[in-house]
N, C-alpha and C positions, 0 to 999 in steps of 0.2 A: 535496587533502585525501584521506587514506586512512581507510578504515573497517576494523574488525576483521571477521572472517568472519561473526560473528553479526549485526552491524549491517548489513553488506552484504547478507546474506540477507534481512533484514527489509525493507530498501529495495527489493530485487528483488521480494519478495512483494507489497509495496504497489503497486509499479509494475504488476505483472501484474493486480492487482485493478482498478486505475484503467483500464488498457487494455481490460479486459473490459467494464467499465461504459460506457466511451466507445463501444466497438464496438456494444454493445447499443443504446445511445442512437441511434447513427447508423443502425443497422438498422431501428429502429422509426420513424424519421422518415417522415412522410407516411402512416402507418397510422392507422386509426380509433382514437380514444382516445389519440393521441400526446401531447396536451397534459398529461394526468394522468401518463402514464408519464414524460414528459420532466421534469416537476417532481419526481417521485420519484427518478429517476436523477440529476438535478442535485443533489438533497439528499444522495444516497448518495455521489456523487463528492466533494462538499465535506466530508462527514463523514470519508471515507477520507483526503483530503488534509490534514485538520486533525489526524489522529492523530499523537501524538508517538511517536517511535521511541525506546524506552528503551535506554540503553546499560547492559548488564549487566556489572558489573565484579566478578568473583569474586577472592578472595584466594588461591585454590588455585594453588600453584606446583608444576610438575613439571620437574625438571632446570633450574630457574632461569627457566622460561618461565611467563608469566601466561596462564591459560586462560580464555577468555570462553565 
């Protein structure tokens, strides 16, 4: 499956956010107050995973190409 540059960029951005949240969660494991932090990070991770990535489809054509 191929994605346009816009959609691929959004997928990349979301992946970066998920990696950062998971790394933070891993780094905090075993620290005081981890349980509350873990719950907050787990909720944040699920919220980011659930985001729909909209596909912007513009009707602007330049030299016969569709631009997203």
